[in-house]
C-alpha positions as CSV (number, residue, x, y, z in Angstrom):
1,M,23.6,-27.4,26.2
2,T,20.9,-26.4,23.8
3,L,19.3,-28.9,21.2
4,K,18.5,-28.2,18.2
5,Y,15.2,-29.8,16.5
6,S,14.9,-30.2,12.8
7,L,11.1,-30.0,11.4
8,P,10.0,-33.5,10.2
9,P,10.1,-34.4,6.7
10,L,6.8,-34.5,4.9
11,E,5.1,-37.7,4.1
12,N,2.1,-39.3,2.8
13,G,-1.0,-39.0,5.1
14,D,0.3,-37.1,7.5
15,R,-2.7,-34.6,9.2
16,L,-1.2,-30.7,9.6
17,T,-2.5,-27.2,9.3
18,R,-1.6,-25.1,6.3
19,D,0.5,-23.2,8.4
20,E,2.6,-26.4,9.7
21,F,2.3,-27.5,5.9
22,E,3.8,-24.9,4.6
23,R,6.8,-24.5,7.5
24,R,7.9,-28.4,6.3
25,Y,7.5,-27.6,2.9
26,A,10.0,-24.6,2.9
27,A,12.5,-26.7,4.7
28,M,12.5,-29.5,2.1
29,P,13.9,-27.4,-1.1
30,Q,14.6,-30.6,-2.7
31,L,11.2,-31.3,-2.9
32,K,8.9,-30.5,-5.9
33,K,5.2,-31.0,-5.2
34,A,3.3,-31.7,-2.3
35,E,-0.6,-30.7,-1.5
36,L,-2.5,-30.4,1.6
37,I,-6.0,-31.9,0.5
38,E,-8.4,-31.6,3.6
39,G,-6.3,-31.5,5.9
40,I,-4.1,-34.6,4.5
41,V,-0.9,-34.5,3.1
42,Y,-0.1,-35.4,-0.9
43,V,3.7,-35.9,-1.7
44,A,4.4,-36.5,-5.4
45,S,5.9,-39.6,-6.7
46,P,8.8,-38.9,-9.6
47,V,7.1,-37.4,-12.6
48,R,6.7,-39.9,-15.9
49,V,6.4,-39.2,-19.3
50,S,2.9,-40.2,-19.0
51,H,2.3,-37.4,-17.3
52,S,5.1,-34.5,-18.2
53,Q,3.9,-35.0,-21.9
54,P,0.1,-34.2,-21.3
55,H,1.3,-31.6,-19.0
56,A,3.5,-29.9,-21.6
57,E,0.9,-30.2,-23.8
58,I,-1.9,-28.2,-21.6
59,M,0.3,-25.6,-21.0
60,A,1.2,-25.0,-24.6
61,W,-3.0,-24.6,-25.2
62,L,-3.2,-22.3,-22.4
63,G,-0.3,-20.4,-22.9
64,F,-1.1,-19.8,-26.4
65,Y,-4.5,-18.1,-25.1
66,K,-2.5,-16.1,-22.3
67,A,-0.6,-14.8,-25.1
68,V,-3.5,-13.2,-27.4
69,T,-5.6,-12.4,-24.3
70,P,-4.1,-9.5,-22.1
71,G,-5.2,-9.7,-18.4
72,V,-5.0,-13.2,-18.3
73,L,-2.3,-15.2,-16.7
74,V,-1.4,-18.9,-17.0
75,Y,0.6,-20.4,-14.1
76,D,2.8,-23.9,-14.5
77,N,2.3,-25.9,-10.9
78,P,1.8,-23.2,-8.5
79,T,0.7,-23.1,-4.8
80,V,-2.8,-22.4,-4.2
81,R,-4.0,-21.3,-0.7
82,L,-8.0,-21.9,-0.9
83,D,-9.0,-22.1,3.1
84,G,-7.2,-23.6,6.1
85,D,-7.0,-26.8,5.0
86,N,-6.4,-27.0,1.6
87,E,-3.3,-25.9,-0.1
88,P,-3.1,-27.8,-3.7
89,Q,-0.6,-27.4,-6.2
90,P,-2.4,-27.8,-9.5
91,D,-0.7,-28.8,-13.0
92,A,-2.2,-25.6,-14.2
93,V,-4.1,-22.6,-13.4
94,L,-5.5,-20.0,-16.0
95,R,-6.9,-16.6,-13.5
96,L,-7.8,-13.2,-14.4
97,E,-5.3,-10.7,-13.3
98,S,-7.8,-8.4,-11.7
99,G,-11.5,-8.5,-11.0
100,G,-11.2,-12.5,-10.2
101,N,-11.9,-14.1,-7.1
102,S,-7.9,-14.7,-6.6
103,R,-4.4,-12.7,-6.2
104,I,-1.3,-12.9,-5.4
105,S,-0.6,-13.0,-1.6
106,E,2.7,-10.6,-0.7
107,D,5.2,-13.7,0.0
108,G,3.9,-14.8,-4.0
109,Y,1.4,-17.2,-3.8
110,I,-2.2,-17.3,-5.1
111,E,-4.5,-16.9,-2.5
112,G,-8.6,-17.4,-3.3
113,A,-10.1,-19.5,-6.2
114,P,-8.5,-19.4,-9.7
115,E,-10.9,-19.2,-12.7
116,L,-9.2,-22.6,-14.1
117,V,-7.4,-25.3,-12.6
118,V,-6.1,-28.5,-14.8
119,E,-5.2,-31.5,-13.5
120,I,-3.2,-34.2,-14.8
121,A,-4.5,-37.9,-13.4
122,A,-3.6,-41.0,-14.2
123,S,-7.5,-42.7,-14.1
124,S,-10.7,-41.6,-12.9
125,A,-10.1,-43.1,-9.7
126,A,-7.5,-40.6,-8.6
127,Y,-8.0,-38.0,-6.0
128,D,-8.4,-35.2,-8.2
129,L,-11.7,-36.4,-9.1
130,H,-12.6,-37.0,-5.9
131,D,-11.6,-35.0,-2.9
132,K,-9.6,-32.6,-5.0
133,L,-13.2,-31.8,-7.0
134,R,-14.8,-31.2,-3.9
135,V,-12.2,-28.9,-2.6
136,Y,-12.0,-26.9,-5.8
137,R,-15.9,-26.8,-5.8
138,R,-16.4,-25.8,-2.3
139,N,-14.1,-22.8,-2.6
140,G,-15.6,-21.7,-6.1
141,V,-13.1,-22.6,-8.6
142,Q,-15.2,-21.7,-11.8
143,E,-13.9,-24.4,-14.2
144,Y,-12.2,-27.6,-13.8
145,L,-10.4,-29.7,-16.2
146,V,-9.2,-33.4,-15.6
147,W,-7.2,-35.0,-18.0
148,C,-7.1,-39.0,-17.2
149,T,-4.0,-40.2,-19.1
150,Y,-4.4,-44.1,-18.7
151,D,-8.7,-44.0,-18.9
152,R,-7.7,-41.7,-22.2
153,Q,-10.7,-39.1,-20.5
154,I,-11.2,-35.6,-20.1
155,H,-13.3,-34.3,-17.9
156,W,-14.4,-30.6,-17.8
157,F,-16.5,-28.9,-15.3
158,S,-18.4,-25.6,-14.8
159,L,-19.3,-24.5,-11.8
160,E,-23.5,-23.5,-11.9
161,A,-25.7,-23.0,-9.2
162,G,-22.9,-24.7,-6.3
163,E,-22.3,-27.6,-8.0
164,Y,-20.0,-29.1,-10.8
165,Q,-21.5,-29.8,-13.9
166,P,-19.8,-31.5,-17.2
167,L,-18.9,-29.2,-20.6
168,V,-19.3,-31.8,-23.2
169,A,-18.5,-31.5,-26.7
170,D,-20.5,-29.9,-29.3
171,T,-21.5,-31.4,-32.9
172,E,-18.1,-29.8,-34.3
173,A,-16.3,-32.2,-31.2
174,M,-15.1,-29.2,-29.2
175,I,-15.5,-28.0,-26.0
176,R,-15.7,-24.1,-25.2
177,S,-15.0,-22.8,-21.8
178,R,-17.9,-20.6,-20.2
179,Q,-15.2,-18.4,-18.1
180,F,-12.6,-17.8,-21.2
181,P,-14.7,-16.8,-24.1
182,G,-12.7,-18.6,-27.0
183,L,-10.9,-21.1,-24.9
184,W,-11.8,-24.1,-27.3
185,L,-10.7,-27.6,-27.0
186,A,-10.5,-30.4,-29.3
187,P,-10.1,-33.3,-26.9
188,E,-9.9,-35.9,-29.2
189,A,-7.1,-34.3,-30.4
190,L,-5.5,-34.0,-27.2
191,L,-6.1,-37.5,-26.2
192,T,-4.1,-38.5,-29.4
193,H,-1.4,-35.7,-28.8
194,D,-2.4,-33.9,-31.7
195,L,-1.2,-30.6,-30.5
196,G,-1.0,-28.9,-34.0
197,T,-5.1,-29.5,-34.4
198,V,-5.5,-28.4,-30.7
199,L,-3.9,-25.1,-31.5
200,Q,-5.8,-24.6,-34.8
201,V,-9.1,-25.1,-32.8
202,L,-7.7,-22.6,-30.7
203,Q,-6.8,-20.3,-32.9
204,Q,-10.5,-20.5,-34.0
205,G,-11.8,-20.0,-30.9
206,I,-9.9,-16.6,-30.7
207,A,-10.9,-15.1,-34.0
208,T,-14.2,-15.4,-32.8
209,P,-16.0,-11.7,-31.9
210,E,-16.8,-13.2,-28.1
211,H,-12.8,-13.6,-27.7
212,Q,-12.4,-10.0,-29.3
213,A,-15.1,-8.4,-26.6
214,F,-13.9,-10.2,-24.0
215,V,-10.4,-8.6,-24.6
216,Q,-11.8,-5.1,-25.0
217,I,-13.4,-5.7,-21.3
218,L,-10.6,-6.9,-20.0
219,T,-8.2,-3.6,-21.4
220,E,-10.9,-1.2,-20.1
221,T,-10.8,-2.6,-16.4
């Protein structure tokens, strides 16, 4: 008689190769989110509204920008193959459709470093601002935004000479992306869930000559 063995389930703290992680993840269709960070498995807990509301607002902000910026794509909770030990599933990704550092694999995953990654974290103690930050920096993710919901803080980093430097609000209380011209954020409005103001500020960004020039470059490639 031949015995059939099922794959073990993914458990927090498992140490796996990326191939083994993917095999076990694929065998658990009921599981909505799991990540491999530095070879260690992290399985997400059920999602509270304190995470889902900020997530929805980030997607609205990025989705609006994508709608008026041809050649830019936005993704919700995509699996990203970064290297042999790291396969995160960030809350949101914004990437160049062509000419960037990432691509879509034949089996439908993002491979390589997207231009912008966004994570929703409970606080600055979460691994998003520690292990994940180091992984994204090492793999060349150009900008990394973390919204810490309980701390009521937004951290936006730009990769400069191999290190993450914080992007800070200017005199008009806006943070402006360096990778995506016109992608402006009003952090205080976002922290208070004032999505109307967030989108008004974004509209100001996409009305600038810099955004128009960016669109022209993208449409010519």
